[in-house]
C-alpha positions as CSV (number, residue, x, y, z in Angstrom):
1,M,0.1,-0.2,-0.2
2,T,1.3,3.7,-0.1
3,S,-1.7,5.1,2.4
4,S,-0.8,5.1,6.1
5,Q,-3.8,3.4,8.0
6,P,-6.7,4.7,8.2
7,E,-8.0,6.2,10.9
8,R,-11.2,3.2,12.6
9,Q,-14.5,4.5,13.7
10,T,-17.3,3.0,14.1
11,L,-20.6,3.3,11.7
12,L,-22.5,5.0,14.6
13,G,-18.8,7.9,14.8
14,F,-19.4,8.3,11.1
15,L,-22.5,8.9,11.2
16,R,-22.5,11.7,14.0
17,H,-19.9,13.3,12.4
18,E,-20.9,13.2,8.4
19,L,-25.0,14.3,10.8
20,V,-23.8,17.5,12.8
21,P,-25.3,21.0,12.0
22,R,-22.7,22.8,10.7
23,P,-22.6,26.9,9.4
24,G,-24.7,26.7,5.5
25,R,-26.4,23.6,5.9
26,M,-29.7,24.3,7.8
27,R,-29.7,27.3,4.7
28,A,-28.7,24.3,2.0
29,V,-31.3,22.0,3.2
30,W,-34.3,24.7,2.9
31,R,-33.4,25.2,-0.2
32,I,-33.2,21.7,-2.0
33,T,-36.6,20.9,0.2
34,A,-38.2,24.5,-1.1
35,G,-37.1,23.9,-4.7
36,S,-38.4,19.5,-4.3
37,T,-41.7,21.1,-3.2
38,L,-42.8,23.6,-5.9
39,V,-41.3,21.0,-8.5
40,V,-43.2,18.4,-7.7
41,A,-46.1,20.6,-7.2
42,L,-46.2,22.7,-10.7
43,G,-45.7,18.6,-12.3
44,M,-49.1,17.6,-11.0
45,V,-51.1,20.8,-11.6
46,F,-50.1,20.8,-14.8
47,Q,-49.5,16.8,-15.1
48,I,-45.6,16.9,-16.7
49,P,-45.1,13.7,-17.2
50,L,-42.0,11.7,-14.8
51,P,-42.6,14.4,-11.4
52,A,-40.1,11.0,-9.9
53,Y,-37.4,12.3,-11.9
54,M,-38.6,16.1,-11.6
55,A,-37.9,16.3,-8.1
56,Y,-34.4,14.6,-8.2
57,I,-33.3,16.9,-10.7
58,V,-33.5,19.0,-8.1
59,F,-30.8,17.1,-5.6
60,L,-28.7,17.2,-8.9
61,V,-28.4,20.6,-9.9
62,S,-28.3,22.0,-6.3
63,R,-24.7,23.0,-5.2
64,E,-23.4,24.2,-2.1
65,E,-23.0,28.1,-3.8
66,T,-24.8,29.8,-7.0
67,A,-22.0,29.9,-9.2
68,A,-21.9,25.9,-9.3
69,T,-25.7,25.4,-9.2
70,L,-26.2,28.2,-12.2
71,L,-23.3,26.2,-14.4
72,T,-24.3,22.8,-12.9
73,A,-28.1,24.3,-14.4
74,I,-26.7,25.9,-17.3
75,G,-25.2,22.3,-18.6
76,G,-27.9,20.5,-18.1
77,A,-30.5,22.1,-19.8
78,L,-27.7,21.6,-23.0
79,A,-27.2,18.0,-22.6
80,A,-30.8,17.5,-22.6
81,T,-31.3,19.9,-25.4
82,V,-28.0,18.1,-27.4
83,A,-29.6,14.3,-26.1
84,V,-33.3,15.3,-27.3
85,A,-31.7,16.2,-30.7
86,L,-29.4,13.0,-31.2
87,S,-32.7,10.5,-30.0
88,F,-34.7,11.6,-32.7
89,L,-31.9,11.0,-35.3
90,F,-31.2,7.7,-33.3
91,Y,-35.0,7.6,-33.8
92,L,-34.8,7.6,-37.3
93,L,-32.4,4.8,-37.7
94,D,-33.2,2.6,-35.2
95,A,-37.0,2.5,-34.3
96,S,-37.6,-0.1,-36.7
97,E,-34.9,-1.5,-36.7
98,P,-33.5,-3.2,-33.6
99,G,-30.4,-4.8,-34.6
100,L,-29.4,-0.9,-35.2
101,R,-30.7,-0.3,-31.3
102,L,-27.7,-2.2,-29.2
103,P,-24.7,-0.9,-31.7
104,L,-25.9,2.6,-31.5
105,L,-26.3,2.2,-27.4
106,A,-22.8,0.9,-26.9
107,V,-21.5,3.7,-29.4
108,S,-23.3,6.2,-27.4
109,T,-22.2,5.2,-23.5
110,F,-18.6,5.1,-24.9
111,I,-18.3,8.4,-26.8
112,A,-20.2,9.8,-23.5
113,M,-17.8,8.1,-20.7
114,F,-14.5,8.6,-22.9
115,F,-15.5,12.5,-23.3
116,A,-16.4,12.4,-18.9
117,R,-12.8,11.3,-19.1
118,T,-11.2,13.8,-21.4
119,S,-12.9,16.3,-21.9
120,T,-13.6,19.6,-20.4
121,L,-17.1,19.3,-22.0
122,G,-16.9,16.2,-19.9
123,P,-20.4,16.5,-17.6
124,I,-22.2,17.9,-20.7
125,A,-21.5,14.9,-22.9
126,F,-22.0,12.8,-20.0
127,L,-25.3,13.5,-18.9
128,A,-25.9,13.9,-22.7
129,G,-24.8,10.6,-23.4
130,F,-27.1,9.0,-20.2
131,V,-30.2,10.5,-21.3
132,L,-29.8,9.4,-24.9
133,V,-29.3,5.6,-23.5
134,L,-32.1,6.1,-21.9
135,S,-34.1,7.3,-24.1
136,Q,-32.9,4.4,-27.1
137,T,-34.6,1.9,-24.4
138,L,-38.6,3.3,-24.7
139,I,-38.8,2.3,-27.7
140,D,-38.7,-1.4,-26.3
141,D,-42.1,-0.5,-23.9
142,V,-43.7,2.4,-26.3
143,P,-44.2,0.5,-29.4
144,S,-45.9,4.2,-31.0
145,A,-43.5,6.6,-32.9
146,E,-46.6,9.5,-31.7
147,V,-46.6,8.7,-28.0
148,L,-42.6,8.4,-27.7
149,T,-42.4,11.4,-29.7
150,R,-44.3,13.3,-27.4
151,I,-42.7,11.6,-24.9
152,L,-38.5,12.3,-25.9
153,L,-40.6,16.6,-26.1
154,W,-41.4,16.4,-23.0
155,L,-37.9,14.9,-21.6
156,W,-36.7,18.4,-22.4
157,V,-39.3,20.3,-20.1
158,V,-38.7,17.7,-17.3
159,V,-34.7,18.6,-16.9
160,A,-35.6,22.6,-17.6
161,V,-38.2,23.1,-15.6
162,P,-36.2,21.8,-12.4
163,A,-33.0,23.2,-13.1
164,F,-34.9,26.9,-13.8
165,V,-36.3,26.5,-10.4
166,T,-33.3,25.9,-8.8
167,V,-31.5,28.5,-10.3
168,L,-34.0,31.0,-9.1
169,I,-34.3,29.3,-6.1
170,D,-30.4,30.6,-5.5
171,L,-30.5,33.4,-7.2
172,A,-32.9,34.7,-4.5
173,W,-31.9,33.0,-1.3
174,G,-28.2,31.5,-2.1
175,E,-24.7,30.9,-1.3
176,N,-22.7,33.9,-2.7
177,P,-19.4,32.1,-4.0
178,V,-17.2,35.3,-2.9
179,Q,-18.4,35.4,0.6
180,L,-18.2,31.8,1.3
181,V,-14.8,32.0,-0.1
182,R,-13.4,34.9,2.7
183,R,-15.7,33.4,4.7
184,R,-14.2,30.0,4.7
185,A,-10.2,31.8,4.9
186,D,-11.6,33.2,7.8
187,E,-12.4,30.7,9.5
188,L,-8.9,28.3,8.6
189,L,-6.7,31.5,8.9
190,R,-8.1,31.4,12.8
191,R,-8.3,28.1,13.5
192,T,-4.5,28.0,12.6
193,A,-4.0,30.5,15.0
194,D,-5.7,28.6,17.7
195,I,-3.5,25.7,16.8
196,L,-0.3,27.5,17.4
197,D,-1.1,29.7,20.9
198,G,-3.2,26.6,22.2
199,R,-6.9,26.9,22.0
200,G,-7.9,24.4,19.1
201,E,-6.5,21.2,18.6
202,A,-7.9,21.3,15.2
203,D,-5.9,18.8,13.1
204,P,-3.5,20.4,10.5
205,V,-3.9,17.7,7.6
206,K,-7.7,17.9,8.0
207,L,-6.8,21.6,8.4
208,R,-5.1,21.7,4.8
209,E,-7.5,19.4,3.2
210,E,-10.3,22.3,3.8
211,A,-7.9,25.0,2.2
212,V,-7.5,22.6,-1.0
213,D,-11.1,22.8,-0.9
214,T,-11.7,26.1,-0.5
215,M,-9.3,27.5,-3.3
216,A,-11.4,24.9,-5.4
217,L,-14.4,27.1,-4.7
218,H,-12.3,30.3,-6.1
219,E,-12.5,29.8,-9.6
220,H,-16.6,29.7,-9.3
221,A,-16.0,32.9,-7.2
222,C,-13.9,34.9,-10.0
223,L,-17.2,34.0,-12.6
224,W,-19.9,35.3,-10.1
225,D,-17.4,38.5,-9.8
226,R,-14.9,39.6,-12.4
227,Q,-13.3,42.0,-10.3
228,L,-11.4,38.9,-7.8
229,K,-9.8,38.3,-11.4
230,A,-7.5,40.5,-11.1
231,K,-6.4,39.5,-7.6
232,T,-6.0,36.0,-8.5
233,A,-2.2,36.2,-7.7
234,V,-2.9,37.2,-4.8
235,D,-5.3,35.4,-3.3
236,L,-3.2,31.9,-5.1
237,Q,-0.4,33.3,-2.6
238,M,-2.6,34.0,0.7
239,F,-3.9,30.4,-0.2
240,E,0.1,29.1,-0.5
241,G,0.7,30.5,2.4
242,L,-2.4,28.8,4.1
243,V,-1.7,25.6,3.5
244,T,2.4,26.1,3.9
245,L,1.7,27.3,7.4
246,L,-0.3,23.8,7.9
247,S,2.0,21.7,6.2
248,L,5.0,23.0,8.8
249,L,2.5,22.3,11.7
250,C,2.8,18.9,10.7
251,L,6.1,19.3,11.5
252,L,6.9,21.6,14.4
253,P,7.2,19.5,18.4
254,K,3.9,19.8,20.7
255,D,6.4,20.9,23.2
256,T,7.3,24.3,21.3
257,S,7.4,27.4,23.6
258,L,4.2,29.3,23.8
259,A,6.9,32.2,23.5
260,A,7.8,31.4,20.1
261,R,4.3,30.6,18.4
262,V,2.3,33.5,19.9
263,P,3.8,36.0,18.2
264,I,3.2,34.1,14.7
265,A,-0.5,33.3,16.0
266,Q,-0.8,37.4,16.3
267,A,0.5,38.1,12.9
268,I,-1.9,35.7,10.9
269,D,-5.0,37.1,13.4
270,A,-3.9,40.5,12.1
271,C,-3.9,38.7,7.9
272,R,-7.4,37.9,9.5
273,D,-8.5,41.6,9.9
274,A,-6.6,43.0,7.1
275,L,-8.4,40.6,4.7
276,L,-12.3,41.2,6.3
277,T,-11.8,44.7,6.1
278,G,-9.3,46.0,3.4
279,T,-7.0,47.6,5.3
280,A,-3.3,47.9,5.7
281,P,-2.7,44.6,9.0
282,R,-2.3,46.5,12.4
283,V,1.1,44.8,12.2
284,R,4.1,45.1,9.7
285,E,5.9,42.1,10.4
286,C,6.5,38.8,12.3
287,V,9.0,38.8,14.5
288,V,10.1,36.2,17.2
289,D,11.6,37.2,20.1
290,A,15.8,35.8,19.6
291,R,15.8,34.7,23.1
292,G,13.0,32.5,22.6
293,L,14.5,31.5,19.2
294,A,17.4,30.5,21.6
295,A,16.0,28.7,23.6
296,L,14.7,26.6,21.0
297,D,15.9,23.1,20.0
298,G,17.5,22.7,16.3
299,A,14.3,20.6,15.5
300,S,12.1,23.0,16.5
301,R,14.1,26.9,15.1
302,P,13.8,26.0,11.7
303,I,10.1,25.1,12.2
304,I,9.4,28.9,13.6
305,L,11.4,30.4,12.0
306,A,10.0,29.1,8.3
307,L,6.2,29.9,9.7
308,A,7.3,33.2,11.3
309,R,8.5,34.3,7.5
310,T,5.5,32.5,5.6
311,T,3.3,34.7,8.2
312,N,5.4,37.3,6.3
313,E,4.0,36.3,3.4
314,L,0.7,35.9,4.3
315,L,1.2,39.6,5.8
316,K,2.5,41.1,2.4
317,S,0.1,39.4,0.1
318,A,-3.1,40.9,3.0
319,T,-0.6,44.7,1.5
320,E,-0.9,44.2,-1.9
321,R,-3.2,46.4,-4.0
322,P,-3.1,45.1,-7.7
323,V,-4.2,47.0,-10.7
324,A,-8.0,45.9,-12.3
325,V,-6.2,44.4,-15.1
326,A,-7.7,41.9,-17.3
327,P,-5.3,38.5,-16.7
328,A,-3.5,37.4,-19.7
329,L,-6.0,34.0,-20.5
330,K,-5.3,30.3,-20.3
331,A,-5.3,28.5,-23.6
332,K,-8.0,26.5,-23.1
333,H,-8.1,23.0,-24.8
334,L,-11.4,20.8,-26.0
335,F,-9.1,17.3,-24.5
336,V,-6.5,16.7,-21.7
337,P,-2.6,16.4,-22.8
338,D,-2.7,12.1,-22.7
339,A,-6.3,11.8,-23.9
340,F,-5.5,9.6,-26.9
341,S,-1.6,8.6,-25.4
342,N,-3.3,6.8,-22.3
343,R,-5.0,3.7,-22.9
344,G,-7.1,3.9,-19.7
345,H,-9.5,6.8,-20.4
346,A,-10.8,4.1,-23.7
347,Q,-10.6,0.9,-21.0
348,F,-13.0,3.0,-18.7
349,A,-15.0,4.0,-20.9
350,L,-15.2,1.0,-22.9
351,K,-15.9,-1.1,-19.1
352,T,-18.6,1.1,-18.6
353,T,-20.2,0.3,-22.2
354,L,-19.5,-3.3,-21.2
355,A,-22.0,-3.5,-18.3
356,V,-24.5,-0.8,-19.4
357,T,-25.0,-3.2,-22.7
358,L,-25.0,-6.0,-20.3
359,A,-27.7,-4.5,-18.5
360,Y,-30.0,-3.4,-21.2
361,C,-29.5,-7.7,-22.6
362,I,-30.3,-9.1,-19.2
363,Y,-33.5,-6.5,-18.5
364,T,-34.8,-7.1,-22.3
365,L,-34.6,-11.1,-22.7
366,L,-36.1,-11.3,-19.2
367,D,-39.4,-8.5,-20.0
368,W,-38.4,-6.7,-16.7
369,P,-38.4,-3.4,-17.9
370,G,-39.3,-2.3,-14.4
371,I,-35.7,-2.7,-13.6
372,R,-33.8,-0.4,-15.9
373,T,-32.8,1.2,-12.8
374,A,-29.1,-1.0,-13.6
375,I,-28.0,0.9,-16.5
376,T,-28.4,4.2,-14.2
377,T,-26.3,2.4,-12.0
378,C,-23.7,1.6,-14.4
379,F,-23.7,5.0,-15.4
380,F,-23.3,7.0,-12.0
381,V,-20.9,4.8,-10.0
382,A,-18.5,4.5,-12.8
383,L,-14.9,6.1,-11.5
384,G,-11.4,5.8,-12.2
385,S,-10.8,3.1,-9.4
386,M,-12.5,0.9,-8.3
387,A,-12.3,1.7,-4.6
388,E,-14.0,4.6,-6.2
389,T,-16.4,2.6,-7.6
390,M,-17.2,0.4,-5.1
391,H,-17.8,3.4,-2.6
392,K,-20.3,4.7,-4.8
393,L,-21.7,1.2,-5.0
394,S,-22.0,0.6,-1.2
395,L,-23.7,4.6,-1.2
396,R,-26.3,4.0,-3.8
397,L,-27.4,0.6,-2.6
398,S,-27.9,1.9,0.9
399,G,-29.4,4.8,0.0
400,A,-31.9,3.3,-1.5
401,I,-33.1,0.7,0.3
402,A,-33.4,3.8,3.3
403,G,-35.1,5.6,0.4
404,G,-37.7,2.7,-0.6
405,I,-38.4,1.5,3.7
406,L,-39.7,5.8,3.5
407,A,-41.5,5.4,0.7
408,G,-43.2,1.9,1.5
409,F,-44.2,2.8,4.5
410,C,-45.6,6.3,3.0
411,I,-47.3,4.2,0.5
412,V,-48.8,2.0,3.0
413,Y,-49.6,4.1,6.2
414,L,-49.7,8.1,4.8
415,L,-50.4,8.2,1.3
416,P,-54.7,6.5,1.6
417,H,-54.9,9.8,4.0
418,L,-53.4,12.1,2.1
419,T,-56.4,14.0,-0.1
420,D,-55.0,17.1,-2.6
421,I,-51.7,18.7,-3.7
422,G,-50.5,20.9,-0.2
423,D,-50.7,17.1,1.8
424,L,-48.6,16.1,-0.8
425,S,-46.7,19.0,-0.3
426,L,-46.0,18.8,3.1
427,L,-44.9,14.9,2.6
428,I,-42.5,16.3,-0.1
429,A,-40.9,18.6,1.9
430,A,-40.6,16.4,4.9
431,A,-38.7,13.7,3.5
432,S,-36.8,16.6,0.8
433,A,-35.5,18.0,4.2
434,L,-34.2,14.3,5.3
435,C,-32.9,13.3,2.4
436,A,-31.2,16.6,2.1
437,W,-29.5,16.7,4.9
438,V,-27.9,13.1,4.3
439,A,-27.0,14.8,1.1
440,T,-25.0,18.0,2.5
441,S,-22.6,15.4,4.3
442,S,-19.3,15.8,2.6
443,E,-18.9,13.4,-1.0
444,R,-18.0,10.0,1.7
445,L,-21.6,11.0,2.3
446,A,-23.5,12.6,0.6
447,Y,-24.5,10.7,-2.5
448,A,-26.4,8.1,-0.5
449,G,-29.1,11.0,0.9
450,M,-29.3,11.6,-3.2
451,Q,-30.1,8.1,-4.0
452,M,-33.0,8.0,-1.0
453,A,-34.4,11.4,-2.2
454,F,-34.5,9.0,-5.5
455,A,-35.8,6.1,-4.8
456,F,-38.5,7.6,-2.2
457,Y,-39.6,10.1,-5.0
458,L,-39.7,6.6,-7.7
459,G,-42.0,5.3,-4.8
460,V,-44.6,7.5,-4.2
461,L,-45.2,10.2,-7.1
462,Q,-45.8,7.1,-9.5
463,G,-48.1,8.8,-11.0
464,Y,-50.8,11.5,-10.6
465,A,-52.8,9.8,-7.6
466,P,-51.8,8.4,-4.2
467,A,-49.2,5.5,-5.1
468,S,-50.2,2.5,-3.6
469,D,-48.3,-0.4,-5.3
470,L,-44.5,-1.5,-3.9
471,T,-43.8,-3.5,-7.2
472,V,-42.0,-0.3,-8.4
473,L,-39.5,0.1,-5.0
474,R,-39.0,-3.6,-5.7
475,D,-37.7,-3.7,-9.3
476,R,-35.4,-0.5,-8.4
477,L,-33.9,-2.2,-6.1
478,V,-33.0,-5.3,-7.9
479,G,-31.5,-2.9,-10.9
480,I,-29.7,-1.5,-8.4
481,V,-28.2,-4.8,-7.0
482,L,-28.1,-6.0,-10.9
483,G,-25.8,-2.9,-12.0
484,N,-23.6,-3.6,-8.8
485,I,-23.1,-6.9,-9.6
486,L,-22.2,-6.0,-13.6
487,M,-20.1,-3.4,-12.1
488,S,-18.1,-5.1,-9.2
489,M,-17.4,-7.7,-12.5
490,I,-16.3,-6.0,-14.7
491,F,-14.2,-3.0,-13.1
492,S,-12.4,-6.0,-11.2
493,T,-11.7,-8.3,-14.0
494,L,-10.7,-6.1,-17.1
495,W,-7.7,-3.8,-16.6
496,P,-8.2,-3.3,-13.2
497,V,-7.3,0.0,-11.1
498,S,-6.1,-0.2,-7.7
499,A,-6.7,3.7,-5.8
500,L,-3.8,3.0,-4.4
501,Q,-2.4,3.4,-7.5
502,V,-3.6,6.1,-8.2
503,V,-2.4,7.2,-4.5
504,R,0.9,5.7,-5.6
505,S,0.9,8.2,-8.7
506,S,0.0,11.0,-7.1
507,M,2.8,10.5,-4.2
508,S,5.5,10.2,-6.8
509,K,4.3,14.0,-8.9
510,A,4.3,15.5,-4.7
511,I,7.3,14.2,-4.4
512,G,8.7,14.6,-7.6
513,L,7.9,18.4,-6.6
514,L,9.4,18.7,-3.7
515,A,13.1,18.0,-5.6
516,S,12.1,20.6,-8.1
517,L,11.5,22.9,-4.4
518,V,14.7,21.7,-3.1
519,S,17.1,22.2,-5.7
520,D,15.8,25.7,-6.3
521,A,15.0,26.9,-3.4
522,T,14.3,30.8,-4.6
523,S,10.6,32.5,-4.1
524,E,9.6,31.7,-7.8
525,N,9.0,28.3,-6.8
526,R,6.3,29.0,-3.8
527,L,3.5,28.0,-5.5
528,L,5.0,24.6,-5.9
529,R,4.4,24.6,-2.5
530,L,0.3,24.3,-3.4
531,T,0.2,21.8,-6.1
532,V,2.0,19.4,-3.3
533,A,-0.1,20.7,-0.7
534,Q,-3.4,19.4,-3.5
535,E,-1.6,16.2,-3.8
536,L,-1.2,15.2,-0.7
537,V,-4.8,15.9,-0.6
538,R,-5.5,13.8,-3.3
539,S,-3.3,11.2,-2.1
540,R,-5.6,11.0,1.0
541,K,-8.9,11.4,-0.3
542,L,-8.0,8.0,-2.3
543,A,-6.5,6.4,0.5
544,S,-9.3,6.8,3.1
545,L,-11.4,4.6,0.4
546,A,-8.8,1.4,-0.2
547,F,-11.0,-0.6,2.0
548,F,-13.5,-0.9,-0.2
549,E,-10.9,-2.7,-2.4
550,R,-10.1,-5.0,0.0
551,G,-9.5,-8.5,-1.1
552,L,-10.0,-7.7,-4.6
553,F,-6.0,-6.5,-5.0
554,S,-3.3,-8.3,-3.1
555,S,-1.9,-5.5,-1.2
556,P,-0.9,-8.0,2.2
557,M,1.3,-5.8,3.6
558,S,1.1,-2.4,5.3
559,D,3.5,0.1,4.0
560,E,6.2,0.5,7.3
561,A,6.3,-3.4,7.0
562,S,6.3,-3.5,3.0
563,G,9.2,-0.7,3.8
564,R,7.3,2.0,1.0
565,L,6.9,5.2,1.7
566,A,3.5,6.0,3.7
567,L,1.4,9.5,3.5
568,G,2.2,10.5,7.1
569,Q,6.4,10.6,6.4
570,L,5.0,11.8,3.5
571,D,3.6,15.0,4.8
572,R,6.8,15.2,7.5
573,V,9.7,15.2,4.5
574,A,7.2,17.6,2.9
575,A,6.9,19.8,5.4
576,A,10.7,19.7,5.9
577,A,10.7,20.1,2.3
578,F,8.6,24.0,2.6
579,A,11.2,25.1,5.7
580,V,14.5,25.0,3.1
581,P,13.3,28.4,1.7
582,S,11.8,29.7,3.9
583,Q,15.0,31.0,6.2
584,G,16.6,33.8,6.1
585,S,18.8,35.0,3.3
586,D,22.7,34.4,3.3
587,V,24.0,34.1,-0.1
588,V,27.7,32.6,0.8
589,E,25.5,30.0,2.4
590,E,23.5,29.0,0.3
591,T,26.1,28.4,-2.3
592,A,27.7,26.4,0.4
593,L,24.2,24.1,0.5
594,E,24.3,23.7,-3.0
595,G,26.1,20.2,-3.1
596,E,23.8,19.2,-0.1
597,R,20.3,20.5,-1.6
598,G,21.9,19.1,-4.9
599,E,21.8,15.2,-2.7
600,A,18.8,15.7,-0.9
601,A,16.8,16.7,-4.4
602,R,18.1,13.7,-6.4
603,W,17.1,11.2,-3.7
604,L,13.8,12.6,-3.8
605,S,13.8,12.7,-7.9
606,E,14.5,8.4,-7.2
607,T,11.9,8.5,-4.5
608,A,9.4,10.0,-6.9
609,I,10.5,7.2,-9.2
610,R,10.1,4.5,-7.0
611,T,7.3,5.4,-5.7
612,G,5.3,5.5,-8.7
613,Q,6.4,2.1,-9.1
614,G,5.3,0.6,-5.9
615,R,8.8,0.3,-4.5
616,S,10.7,1.7,-1.4
617,P,12.5,4.4,-1.4
618,P,15.9,4.5,-2.0
619,P,19.1,4.7,0.5
620,W,20.3,7.7,1.6
621,T,24.1,7.8,0.8
622,G,24.2,12.2,1.6
623,G,26.0,13.6,4.8
624,H,25.0,15.8,7.6
625,P,25.7,19.5,7.3
626,A,27.1,21.0,10.0
627,K,25.0,23.4,12.1
628,A,27.8,26.2,12.8
629,G,27.5,29.1,11.5
630,A,28.4,32.5,11.2
631,T,25.3,34.8,10.6
632,A,22.1,33.6,12.4
633,A,20.7,33.2,8.6
634,S,23.7,30.9,7.8
635,R,22.6,28.6,11.5
636,A,18.8,29.1,10.3
637,Q,19.4,27.6,6.7
638,R,22.2,24.4,7.6
639,E,19.2,23.6,10.5
640,A,16.3,23.6,7.9
641,M,18.3,21.9,5.9
642,A,19.6,19.1,8.3
643,C,15.5,19.1,9.9
644,L,14.8,18.0,6.2
645,Q,18.1,15.3,6.0
646,K,17.5,14.5,9.4
647,E,13.3,13.2,7.4
648,I,15.3,11.1,4.4
649,V,16.7,9.3,7.2
650,D,14.9,8.9,9.2
651,V,12.1,7.6,5.8
652,A,15.1,5.7,3.8
653,P,16.5,2.7,4.2
654,A,19.5,1.6,6.2
655,H,22.7,0.6,3.9
């Protein structure tokens, strides 16, 4: 394996952590509940087909902030338009030729999944392919061309109406992405300062993950407020400084004196105030008392100095006032660079196509159209690695069972007593709120809430009268189980991709970037630290899912037992590498340390290659730098280099 063992926690503890109230959660639940209830009421009043799907689309379109919701709604409308147009074209070819239907279905699935992996238009291509495939399966159930055409035209309305309603609600009461990014950045800075001055016990690794996720929202904030584009460079520096601080805290000894840590915490608080008010920080520079530094040992001093210097960089970025000019636009490409050279993309699309085709053949041969949800399962749980796929399969199955039980209870005990649309709206609102609360969890649980909603809507909203048939729920669960079986069999036997392989690749990239950072310790390379943090966060997220592929791949030994580099060790090496360019400037000492930095960079480069291959790091053959120095800057540089070499020695195998 390539990751440290995940924390063990009970299912109850996991659910308690995921379902706990947090800022903004109730607001998001209210928006989803209002949108679902309003859409169902419109569907019942105007008798729009497929009201269950309309209500579920509200869950699909709703996002954490308004910009993302708007982009998703526009993408969904475009995908529906493309899918409806292509469906009419396909009907001309295969409506009377069943022999062409299966090849066209397979080709549509392959193209959609290939574009989903390789194109900037991936989400639109994926949704268009999904709707197109489902529309082709309707021919078996609706032999009349006129009825089929009418259903297909209504299908666009089924997508457009909930998308439009959701966007209106978000524009009125949604989360402003600019304010959301500012609020989260402020909270992260506050919690970082609390760790330093001893007021908080938060895990720096988890805070770093939140910082990287918050940075991903910045792009949507720039779309919402065009003036932010002029501050993109400054904002990137702020996020880079934040993730650097949190990475360095992973290496700071817990017994480091407060006298050295408190000035850094106070400077971070001053930076928070400046970012919130838009004024100059009340503290111009973070200065750690010389006597406090002298009292520290060689393990703490370079980290404290690196924290202080990074905080000064944050203070500087908080005082910058960028000129509002249009930034240089990056070249946009339709496909990712390795779209046609990496066979993994085509293999992924082919595996999903095979699963979808088999699901279609099975329920057609069985003459059991009610289990068509097998195709939906194959589409929506297809992910890059086996662990991700199995994780989503588990959420889909558990959510469908929970939603099915809730719908069955309502069908038997509540629906017979409902008399009008008002009563139905109250029931939909209550169930939607429950499902939305689960759906607003982290990505480890959110999909289960969406499946709860879908199963409930399919069971309760079977038509324009109170539902009394439990067959729909049974068929849906059978279809989900069938899709799970097909995806598990195909993805574990044909070109299987372990999440740990992806983790190794991400770790390898991070270590290679650390080698560049150490070999050229200049301010121009500062943003490399941000990329390293992003790769470390990605590695940890994937490593946490390794449980779902346990037993499918041969990995009998842990990282420590096999000698391979673990994520916890890499966090420490990365923190030590971040500290190397974050010391004072001494040109003579920098020249003297070039050879030692070169040795460390070569070791990191070789380790990056070996990690990508699943091998242990090479032995460390470098020396140990002397800790004495003529000046404070030279001593700081040597101690930082000694700190990095110590972490390398702890990781590298003995000669």
